[in-house]
DSSP file (Angstrom, degrees, kcal/mol; ACC not computed):
  #  RESIDUE AA STRUCTURE BP1 BP2  ACC     N-H-->O    O-->H-N    N-H-->O    O-->H-N    TCO  KAPPA ALPHA  PHI   PSI    X-CA   Y-CA   Z-CA
    1    1 A M              0   0    0      0, 0.0    29,-2.5     0, 0.0     2,-0.4   0.000 360.0 360.0 360.0 133.4  -15.4   62.1   19.8
    2    2 A N  B     -A   29   0A   0     27,-0.2     2,-0.3    42,-0.0    42,-0.0  -0.895 360.0-152.1-114.9 139.8  -15.2   61.2   16.1
    3    3 A L        -     0   0    0     25,-0.7    25,-0.2    -2,-0.4     2,-0.1  -0.709  25.8-110.5 -98.8 153.9  -15.5   63.6   13.1
    4    4 A Q    >   -     0   0    0     -2,-0.3     3,-1.8     1,-0.1    -1,-0.1  -0.419  32.0-107.5 -73.1 161.8  -16.7   62.5    9.7
    5    5 A D  T 3  S+     0   0    0      1,-0.3    -1,-0.1    -2,-0.1    -2,-0.0   0.730 120.9  54.1 -62.1 -22.6  -14.2   62.4    6.8
    6    6 A N  T 3  S+     0   0    0    135,-0.0   135,-3.2     2,-0.0     2,-0.3   0.259  99.7  81.0 -96.5  11.0  -15.8   65.5    5.3
    7    7 A Q  E <   -B  140   0B   0     -3,-1.8     2,-0.3   133,-0.2   133,-0.2  -0.812  57.5-167.0-113.0 158.5  -15.4   67.5    8.6
    8    8 A R  E     -B  139   0B   0    131,-1.8   131,-2.5    -2,-0.3     2,-0.7  -0.991  28.3-114.0-142.0 152.7  -12.4   69.3   10.1
    9    9 A L  E     +B  138   0B   0     -2,-0.3   129,-0.2   129,-0.2    15,-0.1  -0.767  34.5 173.6 -85.3 115.0  -11.6   70.8   13.4
   10   10 A V  E     -     0   0B   0    127,-2.7     2,-0.3    -2,-0.7    -1,-0.2   0.899  57.9 -27.8 -91.4 -51.3  -11.4   74.6   12.9
   11   11 A S  E     -B  137   0B   0    126,-1.3   126,-3.0    10,-0.1    -1,-0.3  -0.970  48.4-150.1-161.5 169.4  -10.9   75.8   16.5
   12   12 A A  E     +BC 136  20B   0      8,-0.6     8,-2.3    -2,-0.3     2,-0.3  -0.973  17.6 165.3-144.4 151.8  -11.6   75.2   20.2
   13   13 A R  E     -BC 135  19B   0    122,-1.4   122,-3.5    -2,-0.3     2,-0.2  -0.967  39.1 -99.5-158.2 167.4  -12.1   77.3   23.3
   14   14 A F  E >   -B  134   0B   0      4,-2.5     3,-2.6    -2,-0.3   120,-0.2  -0.585  44.6-105.8 -84.4 157.0  -13.3   77.2   26.8
   15   15 A A  T 3  S+     0   0    0    118,-2.6   119,-0.1     1,-0.3    -1,-0.1   0.811 121.1  59.3 -53.6 -32.7  -17.0   78.4   27.3
   16   16 A H  T 3  S-     0   0    0    117,-0.2    -1,-0.3     2,-0.1   117,-0.0   0.525 124.7-100.8 -80.3  -4.4  -15.5   81.6   29.0
   17   17 A G  S <  S+     0   0    0     -3,-2.6    -2,-0.1     1,-0.3    -1,-0.1   0.188  73.9 139.0 117.6 -17.5  -13.7   82.4   25.8
   18   18 A T        -     0   0    0     -5,-0.1    -4,-2.5     1,-0.1    -1,-0.3  -0.447  52.8-124.3 -68.1 126.5  -10.0   81.3   26.3
   19   19 A P  E     -C   13   0B   0      0, 0.0    -6,-0.3     0, 0.0    -1,-0.1  -0.366  16.0-149.3 -72.2 150.4   -8.8   79.7   23.1
   20   20 A I  E     -C   12   0B   0     -8,-2.3    -8,-0.6    -2,-0.1    21,-0.1  -0.982  23.7-115.8-117.5 126.2   -7.4   76.2   23.0
   21   21 A P        -     0   0    0      0, 0.0    21,-2.4     0, 0.0     2,-0.3  -0.302  38.7-171.2 -59.0 142.7   -4.7   75.3   20.4
   22   22 A V  E     -d   42   0C   0     19,-0.2     2,-0.3   -12,-0.1    21,-0.2  -0.953  19.2-168.4-137.9 160.5   -5.8   72.7   17.9
   23   23 A Y  E     -d   43   0C   0     19,-1.9    21,-2.5    -2,-0.3     2,-0.6  -0.942   7.8-159.8-150.6 123.0   -4.3   70.6   15.1
   24   24 A D  E     -d   44   0C   0     -2,-0.3    21,-0.1    19,-0.2    19,-0.1  -0.927   6.0-173.1-109.7 114.5   -6.3   68.6   12.6
   25   25 A D        -     0   0    0     19,-2.6    20,-0.1    -2,-0.6    -1,-0.1   0.324  52.1-104.7 -87.6   5.6   -4.3   65.8   10.9
   26   26 A G  S    S+     0   0    0     18,-0.1     2,-0.3     2,-0.1   -19,-0.1  -0.136  88.8  36.9 105.0 -39.7   -7.2   65.0    8.5
   27   27 A F  S    S+     0   0    0     17,-0.2    -2,-0.2     2,-0.1   -23,-0.1  -0.950  81.0  43.8-144.2 159.5   -8.6   61.8    9.9
   28   28 A G  S    S-     0   0    0     -2,-0.3   -25,-0.7   -25,-0.2    18,-0.2  -0.286  80.7 -42.0 101.0-178.5   -9.4   60.0   13.2
   29   29 A P  B     -A    2   0A   0      0, 0.0    16,-1.6     0, 0.0     2,-0.4  -0.168  60.2 -98.2 -80.8 174.3  -10.8   60.8   16.5
   30   30 A L  E     -E   44   0C   0    -29,-2.5    94,-2.9    94,-0.3     2,-0.3  -0.774  36.3-166.0 -95.5 140.3  -10.1   63.9   18.7
   31   31 A W  E     -EF  43 123C   0     12,-3.0    12,-2.6    -2,-0.4     2,-0.5  -0.918   9.1-146.2-122.5 147.5   -7.6   63.7   21.5
   32   32 A I  E     -EF  42 122C   0     90,-3.0    90,-2.2    -2,-0.3     2,-0.5  -0.966   7.3-155.9-118.4 128.8   -7.0   66.1   24.3
   33   33 A H  E     +EF  41 121C   0      8,-2.8     7,-2.9    -2,-0.5     8,-1.4  -0.897  17.5 175.3-106.2 128.8   -3.6   66.8   25.8
   34   34 A R  E     +EF  39 120C   0     86,-2.9    86,-2.6    -2,-0.5     5,-0.2  -0.943   7.5 178.5-127.5 148.5   -3.3   68.0   29.4
   35   35 A D  E >   -EF  38 119C   0      3,-2.7     3,-1.4    -2,-0.3    84,-0.2  -0.656  56.6 -71.7-130.5-164.9   -0.3   68.7   31.6
   36   36 A S  T 3  S+     0   0    0     82,-0.6     3,-0.1     1,-0.3    83,-0.1   0.684 131.7  54.3 -67.4 -16.0   -0.1   70.1   35.2
   37   37 A M  T 3  S-     0   0    0      1,-0.3     2,-0.3     0, 0.0    -1,-0.3   0.577 118.2-103.0 -91.0 -13.5   -1.1   73.5   34.0
   38   38 A G  E <  S+ E   0  35C   0     -3,-1.4    -3,-2.7     0, 0.0    -1,-0.3  -0.930  73.4   0.4 126.6-152.8   -4.3   72.4   32.2
   39   39 A V  E     + E   0  34C   0     -2,-0.3    -5,-0.3    -5,-0.2     3,-0.1  -0.579  48.9 177.8 -76.5 128.2   -5.3   71.7   28.6
   40   40 A S  E     -     0   0C   0     -7,-2.9     2,-0.3     1,-0.4    -6,-0.2   0.568  60.2 -37.2-107.5 -15.2   -2.4   72.4   26.2
   41   41 A G  E     - E   0  33C   0     -8,-1.4    -8,-2.8   -21,-0.1     2,-0.4  -0.910  43.3-114.7 169.9 166.3   -4.3   71.4   23.0
   42   42 A I  E     -dE  22  32C   0    -21,-2.4   -19,-1.9    -2,-0.3     2,-0.4  -0.979  30.6-168.8-120.2 130.5   -6.7   69.3   21.0
   43   43 A V  E     -dE  23  31C   0    -12,-2.6   -12,-3.0    -2,-0.4     2,-0.6  -0.920  16.8-152.0-121.4 146.8   -5.5   67.1   18.2
   44   44 A R  E     +dE  24  30C   0    -21,-2.5   -19,-2.6    -2,-0.4     2,-0.3  -0.985  42.0 137.9-112.9 116.1   -7.3   65.1   15.5
   45   45 A A        -     0   0    0    -16,-1.6   -19,-0.1    -2,-0.6    -2,-0.1  -0.968  60.2-114.3-153.5 162.8   -5.2   62.1   14.5
   46   46 A R  S    S+     0   0    0     -2,-0.3     2,-0.3   -18,-0.2    -1,-0.1   0.910  93.3  23.0 -68.4 -43.3   -5.7   58.4   13.7
   47   47 A T  S  > S-     0   0    0      1,-0.1     4,-2.3   -19,-0.1     5,-0.1  -0.766  74.0-115.0-126.2 166.3   -3.8   57.0   16.6
   48   48 A W  H  > S+     0   0    0     -2,-0.3     4,-2.7     2,-0.2     5,-0.2   0.909 118.0  52.5 -61.9 -42.3   -2.6   57.8   20.1
   49   49 A Q  H  > S+     0   0    0      2,-0.2     4,-2.2     1,-0.2    -1,-0.2   0.914 110.2  47.1 -64.2 -43.8    1.0   57.7   18.9
   50   50 A D  H  > S+     0   0    0      1,-0.2     4,-2.0     2,-0.2    -1,-0.2   0.936 112.5  50.3 -58.6 -46.2    0.3   60.1   16.1
   51   51 A S  H  X S+     0   0    0     -4,-2.3     4,-2.5     2,-0.2    -2,-0.2   0.880 109.2  50.1 -62.1 -41.2   -1.5   62.4   18.3
   52   52 A Y  H  X S+     0   0    0     -4,-2.7     4,-2.6     1,-0.2    -1,-0.2   0.935 109.3  51.2 -64.0 -43.8    1.3   62.5   20.9
   53   53 A G  H  X S+     0   0    0     -4,-2.2     4,-2.2     1,-0.2    -1,-0.2   0.856 109.1  50.6 -62.4 -35.8    3.9   63.2   18.4
   54   54 A I  H  X S+     0   0    0     -4,-2.0     4,-3.0     2,-0.2     5,-0.3   0.912 109.3  52.3 -65.7 -42.2    1.8   66.1   17.1
   55   55 A A  H  X>S+     0   0    0     -4,-2.5     4,-2.7     2,-0.2     5,-1.8   0.938 109.5  49.3 -57.1 -47.2    1.4   67.4   20.7
   56   56 A E  H  <5S+     0   0    0     -4,-2.6     4,-0.2     1,-0.2    -2,-0.2   0.947 117.1  41.3 -56.7 -48.5    5.2   67.3   21.1
   57   57 A D  H  <5S+     0   0    0     -4,-2.2    45,-0.9    -5,-0.2    -2,-0.2   0.894 129.7  24.8 -66.6 -40.6    5.7   69.2   17.8
   58   58 A E  H  <5S+     0   0    0     -4,-3.0    -3,-0.2    44,-0.1    -2,-0.2   0.818 128.5  24.4-100.5 -36.3    2.9   71.7   18.2
   59   59 A F  T  <5S+     0   0    0     -4,-2.7    -3,-0.2    -5,-0.3    -4,-0.1   0.733  85.5  98.1-112.0 -29.1    2.1   72.3   21.9
   60   60 A F  S   <S-     0   0    0     -5,-1.8    54,-0.1    -4,-0.2     3,-0.1  -0.407  80.2-103.2 -69.7 142.9    4.9   71.5   24.2
   61   61 A P        -     0   0    0      0, 0.0    52,-2.6     0, 0.0     2,-0.2  -0.309  32.9-105.9 -68.0 143.9    7.0   74.6   25.2
   62   62 A T  B     -G  112   0D   0     50,-0.2     2,-1.1     1,-0.1    50,-0.2  -0.513  29.6-130.0 -68.6 135.5   10.3   75.3   23.7
   63   63 A A    >   +     0   0    0     48,-1.8     3,-1.0    -2,-0.2     4,-0.5  -0.757  27.9 179.5 -92.0  91.6   13.1   74.6   26.2
   64   64 A D  T 3  S+     0   0    0     -2,-1.1     4,-0.3     1,-0.2     3,-0.3   0.819  81.3  43.5 -64.3 -31.8   15.3   77.8   26.1
   65   65 A D  T 3> S+     0   0    0      1,-0.2     4,-1.5     2,-0.1    -1,-0.2   0.388  89.6  90.8 -93.5   4.7   17.8   76.5   28.7
   66   66 A A  H <> S+     0   0    0     -3,-1.0     4,-2.7     1,-0.2     5,-0.2   0.882  81.1  53.3 -71.0 -40.6   18.1   73.0   27.3
   67   67 A L  H  > S+     0   0    0     -4,-0.5     4,-2.3    -3,-0.3    -1,-0.2   0.903 109.8  49.4 -68.0 -40.6   21.0   73.6   24.9
   68   68 A E  H  > S+     0   0    0     -4,-0.3     4,-1.9     1,-0.2    -1,-0.2   0.924 113.7  45.7 -58.6 -47.6   23.2   75.1   27.7
   69   69 A E  H  X S+     0   0    0     -4,-1.5     4,-2.1     1,-0.2    -2,-0.2   0.866 111.7  52.2 -65.0 -40.6   22.4   72.1   30.0
   70   70 A F  H  X S+     0   0    0     -4,-2.7     4,-2.3     2,-0.2    -1,-0.2   0.894 109.4  49.1 -65.2 -40.1   23.1   69.6   27.1
   71   71 A H  H  X S+     0   0    0     -4,-2.3     4,-1.4     2,-0.2    -1,-0.2   0.859 108.7  53.8 -67.0 -36.2   26.5   71.2   26.4
   72   72 A R  H  < S+     0   0    0     -4,-1.9     4,-0.5     1,-0.2    -1,-0.2   0.917 110.1  46.9 -61.9 -42.6   27.3   71.0   30.1
   73   73 A I  H >< S+     0   0    0     -4,-2.1     3,-1.3     1,-0.2    -2,-0.2   0.907 107.9  55.0 -66.6 -40.7   26.5   67.4   30.2
   74   74 A E  H 3< S+     0   0    0     -4,-2.3    -1,-0.2     1,-0.2    -2,-0.2   0.812 107.1  52.5 -60.2 -29.6   28.5   66.6   27.0
   75   75 A S  T 3< S+     0   0    0     -4,-1.4    -1,-0.2    -3,-0.2    -2,-0.2   0.546  86.7 107.0 -83.7  -9.2   31.6   68.3   28.6
   76   76 A M  S <  S-     0   0    0     -3,-1.3     3,-0.1    -4,-0.5    -3,-0.0  -0.379  81.1-102.2 -73.4 147.5   31.4   66.1   31.8
   77   77 A P        -     0   0    0      0, 0.0     5,-0.4     0, 0.0    -1,-0.1  -0.352  49.1 -95.9 -58.5 147.7   34.0   63.4   32.4
   78   78 A E  S    S+     0   0    0      3,-0.1     2,-0.3     4,-0.1     3,-0.2  -0.284  79.7  71.1 -66.3 156.3   32.6   59.9   31.6
   79   79 A G  S  > S-     0   0    0      1,-0.2     4,-1.9    -3,-0.1     3,-0.5  -0.874  98.8 -33.5 135.6-167.5   31.3   57.9   34.5
   80   80 A K  H  > S+     0   0    0     -2,-0.3     4,-2.3     1,-0.2     5,-0.2   0.854 127.9  57.9 -58.6 -41.6   28.4   57.7   36.9
   81   81 A E  H  > S+     0   0    0      1,-0.2     4,-2.2     2,-0.2    -1,-0.2   0.868 107.7  46.6 -53.0 -43.9   28.1   61.5   37.1
   82   82 A M  H  > S+     0   0    0     -3,-0.5     4,-2.8    -5,-0.4     5,-0.2   0.919 110.5  51.9 -69.1 -45.0   27.5   61.8   33.4
   83   83 A Y  H  X S+     0   0    0     -4,-1.9     4,-2.5     2,-0.2    -2,-0.2   0.922 111.8  47.6 -56.6 -45.2   25.0   59.0   33.3
   84   84 A H  H  X S+     0   0    0     -4,-2.3     4,-2.2     1,-0.2    -1,-0.2   0.934 112.7  48.6 -64.7 -46.2   23.0   60.7   36.1
   85   85 A A  H  X S+     0   0    0     -4,-2.2     4,-1.9     1,-0.2    -1,-0.2   0.884 111.8  48.9 -62.4 -40.7   23.1   64.0   34.4
   86   86 A Q  H  X S+     0   0    0     -4,-2.8     4,-2.8     2,-0.2    -1,-0.2   0.909 109.7  52.0 -66.1 -41.3   22.0   62.6   31.1
   87   87 A A  H  X S+     0   0    0     -4,-2.5     4,-1.6    -5,-0.2    -2,-0.2   0.913 110.5  48.3 -61.3 -42.4   19.1   60.7   32.8
   88   88 A C  H  X S+     0   0    0     -4,-2.2     4,-1.6     2,-0.2    -1,-0.2   0.880 111.4  50.4 -67.6 -35.6   17.9   64.0   34.4
   89   89 A W  H  X S+     0   0    0     -4,-1.9     4,-2.4     2,-0.2    -2,-0.2   0.937 110.1  49.4 -64.1 -47.0   18.2   65.8   31.0
   90   90 A D  H  < S+     0   0    0     -4,-2.8    -1,-0.2     1,-0.2    -2,-0.2   0.810 109.8  52.3 -64.2 -29.4   16.1   63.1   29.3
   91   91 A E  H  < S+     0   0    0     -4,-1.6    -1,-0.2    -5,-0.2    -2,-0.2   0.864 117.5  37.6 -72.2 -37.9   13.5   63.4   32.1
   92   92 A A  H  < S+     0   0    0     -4,-1.6    22,-3.2    -5,-0.1     2,-0.3   0.698 120.7  32.4 -90.0 -23.5   13.2   67.2   31.7
   93   93 A Y  E  <  -H  113   0D   0     -4,-2.4     2,-0.3    20,-0.2    20,-0.2  -0.881  54.8-174.0-137.2 163.9   13.5   67.6   27.9
   94   94 A G  E     -H  112   0D   0     18,-2.0    18,-2.8    -2,-0.3     2,-0.5  -0.943  29.0-109.0-149.6 167.8   12.7   65.9   24.6
   95   95 A Y  E     -H  111   0D   0     -2,-0.3    16,-0.2    16,-0.2   -38,-0.1  -0.899  36.8-112.8-104.8 129.9   13.3   66.3   20.9
   96   96 A R    >   -     0   0    0     14,-2.7     3,-1.9    -2,-0.5   -42,-0.1  -0.412  24.1-130.6 -57.0 128.9   10.4   67.4   18.7
   97   97 A P  T 3  S+     0   0    0      0, 0.0    -1,-0.1     0, 0.0     3,-0.1   0.806 106.3  36.1 -58.0 -29.6    9.7   64.4   16.3
   98   98 A N  T 3  S-     0   0    0      1,-0.3     2,-0.3   -45,-0.2    -2,-0.1   0.092 111.2-120.6-112.3  22.1    9.7   66.7   13.3
   99   99 A G  S <  S+     0   0    0     -3,-1.9    -1,-0.3    11,-0.2    11,-0.2  -0.559  73.6  21.3  85.9-142.0   12.4   69.1   14.3
  100  100 A R  S    S+     0   0    0     -2,-0.3     2,-0.3     9,-0.1     9,-0.1  -0.294  86.0  80.0 -68.2 150.5   11.8   72.8   14.7
  101  101 A G        +     0   0    0      3,-0.1     3,-0.4     4,-0.1     9,-0.2  -0.964  36.4 124.5 153.4-136.7    8.3   74.2   15.2
  102  102 A G  S    S-     0   0    0    -45,-0.9   -44,-0.1    -2,-0.3   -43,-0.1  -0.143  84.1 -41.1  73.5-171.4    6.2   74.4   18.4
  103  103 A P  S    S+     0   0    0      0, 0.0    -1,-0.2     0, 0.0     3,-0.1   0.774 139.4  34.1 -65.3 -27.6    4.7   77.4   20.0
  104  104 A T    >   +     0   0    0     -3,-0.4     3,-1.4     1,-0.1     4,-0.2  -0.605  65.7 164.2-126.2  74.7    7.7   79.7   19.3
  105  105 A P  G >   +     0   0    0      0, 0.0     3,-1.2     0, 0.0    -1,-0.1   0.794  68.4  70.6 -63.4 -29.6    9.3   78.5   16.1
  106  106 A D  G 3  S+     0   0    0      1,-0.3    -2,-0.0    -3,-0.1     0, 0.0   0.787 114.8  23.7 -58.0 -29.6   11.3   81.7   15.7
  107  107 A K  G <  S+     0   0    0     -3,-1.4     2,-0.3     0, 0.0    -1,-0.3   0.088  96.3 124.1-121.4  20.4   13.6   80.6   18.6
  108  108 A D    <   -     0   0    0     -3,-1.2    -8,-0.1    -4,-0.2     4,-0.1  -0.641  34.5-179.2 -92.9 144.8   13.1   76.9   18.5
  109  109 A H        -     0   0    0      2,-0.3    -9,-0.1    -2,-0.3    -1,-0.1   0.123  62.8 -91.7-121.9  13.2   15.9   74.5   18.2
  110  110 A G  S    S+     0   0    0      1,-0.3   -14,-2.7    -9,-0.2     2,-0.4   0.468  93.0 114.0  86.7   3.0   13.8   71.3   18.2
  111  111 A I  E     - H   0  95D   0    -16,-0.2   -48,-1.8   -48,-0.1    -2,-0.3  -0.910  43.9-169.3-111.1 137.8   14.0   70.7   21.9
  112  112 A Y  E     -GH  62  94D   0    -18,-2.8   -18,-2.0    -2,-0.4     2,-0.4  -0.842  22.4-116.9-120.7 161.6   10.9   71.0   24.2
  113  113 A A  E     - H   0  93D   0    -52,-2.6     2,-0.3    -2,-0.3   -20,-0.2  -0.781  25.8-141.5 -94.2 134.0   10.5   71.0   28.0
  114  114 A K        -     0   0    0    -22,-3.2     2,-0.9    -2,-0.4   -23,-0.0  -0.649  22.3-111.4 -89.1 151.7    8.6   68.2   29.6
  115  115 A D    >   -     0   0    0     -2,-0.3     3,-2.6     1,-0.2   -22,-0.0  -0.771  22.2-154.9 -85.0 109.3    6.2   68.8   32.5
  116  116 A L  T 3  S+     0   0    0     -2,-0.9    -1,-0.2     1,-0.3     3,-0.1   0.620  91.9  60.8 -64.7 -12.7    7.9   67.1   35.3
  117  117 A N  T 3  S-     0   0    0      1,-0.3    -1,-0.3    -3,-0.0     2,-0.1   0.431 117.0-104.5 -95.4   1.2    4.5   66.6   37.1
  118  118 A G    <   -     0   0    0     -3,-2.6   -82,-0.6     2,-0.0     2,-0.3  -0.167  28.6-129.2 107.2 163.3    3.2   64.5   34.2
  119  119 A D  E     -F   35   0C   0    -84,-0.2     2,-0.3    -3,-0.1   -84,-0.2  -0.923  10.9-149.0-145.1 172.2    1.0   64.8   31.2
  120  120 A A  E     -F   34   0C   0    -86,-2.6   -86,-2.9    -2,-0.3     2,-0.5  -0.998   6.3-163.5-148.1 139.9   -1.9   62.9   29.7
  121  121 A L  E     +F   33   0C   0     -2,-0.3     2,-0.3   -88,-0.2   -88,-0.2  -0.975  27.1 165.1-125.9 113.4   -3.3   62.3   26.2
  122  122 A D  E     -F   32   0C   0    -90,-2.2   -90,-3.0    -2,-0.5     2,-0.2  -0.859  44.4 -91.8-126.1 161.1   -6.9   61.0   26.2
  123  123 A R  E     -F   31   0C   0     -2,-0.3     2,-0.8   -92,-0.2   -92,-0.3  -0.514  45.9-119.3 -65.2 134.5   -9.7   60.6   23.7
  124  124 A L        -     0   0    0    -94,-2.9   -94,-0.3  -123,-0.2    -1,-0.1  -0.723  40.8-176.2 -81.5 115.7  -11.9   63.6   23.8
  125  125 A T     >  -     0   0    0     -2,-0.8     4,-2.6     1,-0.1     3,-0.3  -0.680  41.6-107.6-106.0 158.7  -15.3   62.4   24.8
  126  126 A P  H  > S+     0   0    0      0, 0.0     4,-2.2     0, 0.0     5,-0.2   0.856 122.1  56.0 -52.8 -32.7  -18.6   64.2   25.2
  127  127 A A  H  > S+     0   0    0      2,-0.2     4,-2.7     1,-0.2     5,-0.2   0.898 107.5  47.3 -69.4 -39.5  -18.2   63.9   28.9
  128  128 A F  H  > S+     0   0    0     -3,-0.3     4,-2.6     2,-0.2     5,-0.3   0.925 110.5  52.4 -60.5 -43.8  -14.8   65.6   28.8
  129  129 A I  H  X>S+     0   0    0     -4,-2.6     5,-2.4     1,-0.2     4,-1.2   0.930 114.3  42.5 -57.3 -46.5  -16.2   68.4   26.6
  130  130 A A  H  <5S+     0   0    0     -4,-2.2    -1,-0.2    -5,-0.2    -2,-0.2   0.923 115.4  49.3 -66.7 -45.2  -19.1   69.0   29.2
  131  131 A E  H  <5S+     0   0    0     -4,-2.7    -2,-0.2     1,-0.2    -1,-0.2   0.862 119.1  37.0 -61.0 -40.3  -16.8   68.7   32.2
  132  132 A L  H  <5S-     0   0    0     -4,-2.6  -117,-0.2    -5,-0.2    -1,-0.2   0.613 106.3-123.7 -89.4 -16.6  -14.2   71.1   30.9
  133  133 A G  T  <5 +     0   0    0     -4,-1.2  -118,-2.6    -5,-0.3     2,-0.4   0.934  47.4 173.1  69.0  47.9  -16.7   73.4   29.2
  134  134 A I  E   < -B   14   0B   0     -5,-2.4     2,-0.5  -120,-0.2  -120,-0.2  -0.719  22.2-158.8 -95.7 140.3  -15.1   73.1   25.8
  135  135 A V  E     -B   13   0B   0   -122,-3.5  -122,-1.4    -2,-0.4     2,-0.4  -0.971  11.2-161.0-116.2 116.3  -16.6   74.6   22.7
  136  136 A L  E     -B   12   0B   0     -2,-0.5     2,-0.6  -124,-0.2  -124,-0.2  -0.773  10.9-151.4-100.0 144.4  -15.5   73.1   19.3
  137  137 A E  E     -B   11   0B   0   -126,-3.0  -127,-2.7    -2,-0.4  -126,-1.3  -0.953  22.0-179.2-112.3 113.2  -15.9   74.8   15.9
  138  138 A I  E     -B    9   0B   0     -2,-0.6     2,-0.5  -129,-0.2  -129,-0.2  -0.935  13.4-152.2-114.4 132.6  -16.2   72.0   13.3
  139  139 A E  E     -B    8   0B   0   -131,-2.5  -131,-1.8    -2,-0.4     2,-0.5  -0.892   5.1-153.3-108.9 129.8  -16.6   72.8    9.6
  140  140 A T  E     -B    7   0B   0     -2,-0.5     2,-0.3  -133,-0.2  -133,-0.2  -0.897   9.4-143.5-105.3 128.8  -18.4   70.4    7.3
  141  141 A E              0   0    0   -135,-3.2  -135,-0.0    -2,-0.5    -2,-0.0  -0.707 360.0 360.0 -88.7 142.9  -17.5   70.3    3.6
  142  142 A V              0   0    0     -2,-0.3    -1,-0.1     0, 0.0  -136,-0.0   0.477 360.0 360.0 -88.3 360.0  -20.2   69.8    1.1
């Protein structure tokens, strides 16, 4: 779904009332980010890459246990065990592209938790909107 340049995405919710986090980067189509728990947010951005970076910054959960795990890996002796531990850490965690932020900025350190069951970022189409029962609030500037 595309918005005109004089429009902005104000909010989104499911038809039953549950709000959906949104982020409007000013231009471009709407994208929907989902993980194994459902819809995590809707982003307006020019490209898929921009949209995914915004989702990492704004919607992905803060990884409270990541620093402890990272320090444990750093203290391991070099070798195969450290490589395996680092690969597991990289699979479970990521760094926010723009540093601190996210859903809990007061305790964020710039590291987010990845959904090990996967995630998806797709263009938000009228079919998706109907299928998921999403209601968008779009404001048009005169």
